[in-house]
N, C-alpha and C positions, 0 to 999 in steps of 0.2 A: 747201228750203233749213231747216239746221240747227236743232234749238229751242236759241237762246241761253242758255236757263235751266239747263239740263241742266249737271250739273258735266262740267268738261271730263276728258279721259283723255291718258295722258300714255303713249304708245310709243316704248318704248325698243328701237331697234334695234340689233341686236349682229351676230353670223354668219347672217344672216336677212336679207340684200340683197334684197328683191324687195316687189310684190306678191301675185304669185300664190301660192295655195296657205300663205297667212300668216295661222294661225290667231289669233294676237297682235292681230292688224290686224282683222282681222273682230270681233273680240269687243269691241276697245274702240269699233269703228263700232258695234256692236250696242248701246252701253251708251249710246246716243243722244246725248251731245253732242260736241262739238268734241273733236278728236282733233288731239296736238300729238306730232308723232314728234321724235325725238332721234338722235342717234348720238353717242355718250361716248368720247373718245378716253383711256383711263383709263391710269396707270401701270402699268408692269412689277410682273407679279408672280409669283413662286416656281412658281406650278401651273400656269402659260400659257406660263411661257416668253418672251421680246417678240417681235414681231411683226418676219418677217423683211424684209431690205432690198427683197427681188424683191415680197414679198406688198404691201411698201406703196405699192409703186408702182399695182399692181391693186385696191387699195383707193381710191387717189385715184380711177380712174376710174370704180370702181366708185360710191362714193359721189356721185360729180360724175352720174351715169346716173341714179341713185336719187332725188337732187334735183329734176331734170329730169320726171321721172316722177311725182312729188309735185305739183311747180308746174301738171301739166298737168291735175290732177286738184283744183285750185284750192288746192292744200295746200302744204305746204314743209318742209324738214328743219334743226333746228336741231342746229349742232353745238359742240361744248362740249369742253373739256380739263378731269381732273380727278378725283377719286374718285367714284365711280358715287351710292354713298348723298347724300351732300353736294350733288354737282348735283340729281338728282331732289330731295331736299327743297324746296333753294332755289326750284323751277323749279315742284313743287307748289305752293309758296308763294305764289309771283308767279303761279299761274294759278288758283289754287283748284283744282288738280284735287286726287281724294281716292285714284286708283287706276291706278297704273303697272301695262302690259300689255307682256308681254315672251315668247320664245320660249327652249324652255329649252337650254341651253348646258353639256352636260355634261361639258364639261373645266374647270368652273370650278362644281362644285357648292358644295363649301366655301366660297369668295368671295361667291355669289348667297346662301348659304345668310345669312353677314354681315351683308350688305344688305339681305335681307327685315326681319332684328331691328330693325337700324336704322331703318327704314322706320315697321314697325308699331309702335316709340317714339315715331315724329314723328307716329303717324295716320295715316298711309296706307298703305294697303293694296296687294299686288302678286297681282296673275295672271299665273303661269307657265302655258305650253303645251307641245304637244308638235310637232316638225315639224322636227327636224336632223336623225333616221335613218328609217326606216321601219318598227323599232317601240322602244319606251320599254324601255331596257335593264332593265328590272322586269319586264319582260311574255314575259323569256325565261330561265328559269331550268330546273337540274334538278329530276328529282324531290325534293330534300333540300331544294330554294330555293334553291341557292348559283350564281353564277355559272358558265357554261360556260366550261372552260380549254382546250379543244379544238374545233379550226374544225367539223367535220363533225357531229360529236353535235348541235352550233351549230345548222348550217342544218337539219338534219334536224327539230329543234324547232321552228324557224321555220316551216319549211311548213305544221305541224300549227296554227298559229294562221292566223287571218283574214288576210286580204289586207291589205296596207297602206290604211292612210284614202283614202279617195276626195279627191281635191285638192279644193278650193277656188279655185273663179275669181277671179280680181283685182276688187276693186271699182269701180264704173264712175264713184262721187265720193266723195269723205271731205273730210265735215262739219272746216270750219276754225275756229279761232277770231278774234276779234276781231283779233288781230295776234297773232305767234309770238314765244315769248322770245328774245331778239337772239342771232344766229350770232357763231360764229367763221369764220374764210375758211378756206375748204380750202387753200388757196393756201399760206397762212400757216402750216400744219401740214407743209411740206419733207417729202414724201411722195416725191416724185420725184428722182432723181439729177440730179446738172448736170456736174459735175467732176469724175471724166468722166462723160457719161450711158451708162452701161453697159448701160440696159435702151432703148436707141434702137433695138433690131432687133425686141423684144417686139410692137410695133403689126404687124408684117408677118404675124404669127403667131396673135394673140389680139384679141376683142374683149368686153375685162371689160365686164359690168354684163349684168341680165335679160334685154334683149334679145337679148345675143352667146349666154346659154345656150340660150336658145327655138330660135336659130340651130342652135347644134349639137345639139338632139335632132331637131330637122328632120333635120337631116344623117343622123342615126343611123338613125331610120326611113325614111328615105329609100333606105340601103343595107342597110336589111331584115336588120341585125346580118351581113351574108353572109358566111359563113368567119370569124367573131369569133374562135372558138375555135384554132382553127389561128394566123390569122394575128396575133394578137395576140401572138406571141412573137417574130416577125419585124418588126425595129425600121423596114427600110425603106420597109414596106408601110403606109399609113394603114388600120387598121384595127380601131384603140382608138377610144374615144367620143370623148376629150377634154373630157371635161365636169368633170374632176376638180377644175381650175381653179375652176370656178362654184359646184361643192358647198362647197368647203371655205370660200368668203365665203356661202353661204347664199344664191348666186343665181336658182339654181333649186331645188327640193325633191325628196329620193331618191324621194319616192310617185309625184310627175309623171310622172318616169323612169320609173318600174316601171309604173306603168298605162298610158303613152305604147305602151310595148310590149306590147302586152296583145295586139294585133292581131299581132304577129310569131309567135305562140305555134307554130301550123299549119307555119309556112313553115319556121323552119328550127328548132327546137325546141331541138338541143342547143344552138347558137350561143347562144340565145334564154337556157337556162337557166345556163350556163357567164358569160354577162353577169351576170346575177342573183347568181351567188354573189360576182361582186366587190363588188355594191353591199352584198352581205350582210355580205362578210369587212370591212368598212368600219364596221358595225352592232357585230360580233363586236370590234374593237380597244378601240371605247367601249364596249364592258363590259367587254371590260379594264382600261381607264382605270378607269371608274368604280370598278371591283373595287379595283385597285390605285392607287392619283391618284400614287404616285410614278413610275411607268411611265417617266416622261421621264428622269429620273435615274437608276436602280436597277432591277439586276435583277429580274427577275420569279423566276427559278430563282436565288436569292441562293448559290450553290455558286459562280457564273462571280466573286463578289464578289473571292476568293483567284487570280483568274486574274491572270498576270504581262506583262501588256500591255508593249510598246516601244512608243518615240515617236521619229519622226526627221523633223526639219524638214523638211529636204531633200527628203524624202521626199512627207511631207505635201503641201507645195507642188507636187509636181509631180504628185502624184493632183487635186489641185484645178482646176490647169492644163490637164490632158489631156495630159501628157508622159510619161508615166513606161513607153514604149516599147513596150506594148499596144495595138495601134491599138483593137479592140473597146470597152475602159476607156478610153483617151483621144476615140474618137469620143461617147462618155457623155458623160463631161465637158465638152466644148466644147459640147454638144448644150444641156447645161443651162445653161451659162454665156449662151448667146448667144441661146435662146429662155426660157429659164426653166421648161424643161421638159425631164424624160429620158423613154424610153420604160422600157416598169416592166421588159421581161425587162434589161435594160441599165442599173438600177438595181438591181438582185440583182447582175450581173456585177460591176460597180464597187466595193458596197457588200462584196462577198467578198473581193474583190482589196483593199480597203483591210483590214480586221478581218485577213484569212488570211494574203495573200501579204505585207504588213506590219506585221502583228501590231497595229494602232494600235485603239486603244479606240472600241469604236460611237458611243460618246456625241459623240466629234468631229466623227464622220461625218451624225450626226443634226444636229448644228450647222449643219457645214455646209449640206445640206438645206435643214434649217428654216431658213436664211438666203435661199436660192439658187432653191426651189422658188417655181412659180407657187400650187402646189394644196397648199402645206406646211398639214398636219394636227397637231395635238396629237397625236392617239390612233394615226393611222394610218403617220406617220411614225416616232414611235418605235417602236411595235409592231412594223414592219416590219422597222426595223433590230437590233433584238431577235433577231427571227425569224433574220435571215441569221447575227447573232452567235453563237445555238445557248443562248441566256442566256433568248428568251422563252414565253408560251407556246404551245404547239403548233409549237414551231419546229423548222427545220432542223436536223439535229446539225451537231455544229459542224466532225466531220471530211466533211463532205460540202461540198468545198472546189473551187469553179469552176475551171475550167483557161480561162482566158483565151483561148486559142487555138484551141481545141475548140470552147467557145460561140461564138465568131465564128465558125469556119467551119459551124457544126449553123445559129446563125440567121442569120445576113449570107451565106449561102453567096457570091455574085457579090462581096460586101465593097461592097454601092453604099450602105451607112450610111457605112461607113466613109469611103468616096470624098467621100462629102457633107460630112464635118465634122472630116477630116482631108485637106483638098486635098493634100498634100505629097504623099501615098502614091496619087492618083488614076492615076498611069501603068503602077503594079505592077500584074503579071499577077495574074488571080484566085488563081492557086497559094499567091503570096507576100502577098497584100494583108494579111491575120492575122498573118502571121511575118516581118516584112521582114529579120529579121536573120539569118534561114536563109536569104534569097534570095541567088544568086552574085554577085558584084562587077560582074560584066558586064551583068546583071542591072538591079542599082542604078542602076549607069552609064545605062542606058538611059531608066530611070526616073526620072530626075534626082534620085534619093533619096542622099545622102551621110551615112551613120549618124555619130548624134554631131555633126552640121552643122545638117542639114537638118530630120532627124528623131533626135528623141533614142534610143540604146542603151536596152535596158530595163534600169530601175532596181533591177530582183532579179531573180534568176533562179527561175523560177517551182515548175521541180521541188526546189531547193533550199528556197525557200521554204515549199511545204506541208510536207517534212519536219519543218521547226522549228516550223509550228503545231500539228501533230499530235505533236509532242513537248511542248511548250508545253501540250496539252490531255491529254497523259497524267500530264503532272505533276498536272495540277487534278484529273486523276482518282486520283489515290492519296493 
């Protein structure tokens, strides 16, 4: 039994909704007194942006799962809405807590600095711990002490560091106070869509929560990461880890994933290294965000501030609905809407199409993905959109313009991905599955496709759109 004479500690959950490898949780327990777990729904802030609708669905189920986990250890989770500093100070005064334990969230460094000052002024200490990334951003720096702006040197520097920290196993019990602060009802937060319930299909593909994250990790290990390096580019193949939504809300730590894959090093060395590079890319994106907190709204390369974007509302709507007339693009956008997820290769194709074929500002695409992706991440989502746009750090050049037909033929050669998410094209032969607009009339008729009616004609001519994009870029360079 806990020593009730010890001062209570407040454990502030944020994007670390797990008991496994949670440094703040273990430090709060080690303090010796009762632990009061809290999750705060804070007002939207310009630095972090709003919580996306899809991720709100995930958050609801993740918080519900965390609450049940805590109850199984004789603890509980208190939910509260408002400014974090005011709620934490209020809870501290009501419970006698003198310290708040929290894991660092690097997308909100400035916000947390202000909260720490407010707590200190109220006589409350705050202790912050590492765990959201493989390594703290400040530990990976160039020889001159600056943040890396190019990924490969960043990866090389990371490899010279010690391994990510050894994960801490979840506690077997959590000392609880005599009573927990009054909690708001999770259902009252209205995180789940109702009319219409556009998320009704999500549960067929996902199990939010720490248990679901551990299952995904076990599946990854069981598969030995076999063919990951090659297979991850083919959207019809289940070759990716699909751990990103769990990482986004911290239901599993990257260190736990890293160490769990140690045993695969000899079997599939190239696949393992390639997978770990993806985890490291996430760290790299956060390093960029720490260096440039305005990454979500401003171009990393400010020469793109003068780029002359266009915006056609009808084109943008067609892109969001998967009705562009280019099957690989439409399949990706429909996968996103139906499952809250999109294959990584197709994310690049759809982003390139929006930015370069339609000349629509990357910020609009970032905003759409942030609202519809279950794995929306303030660093990775923004950095990846800027990477495609050519305006980001270590970005793909703007003049690298994906041809959606060739991309489809290369990475979905049999058309299985398109047939699944664009079923109106399922009976087209492989030769035309990525270019139905080139199919003879009798082929279209045999497949039950009526262009412009059952499936749209292309909203732009890719060749002409490519020339327009390059002309716009030439004007920027001039």
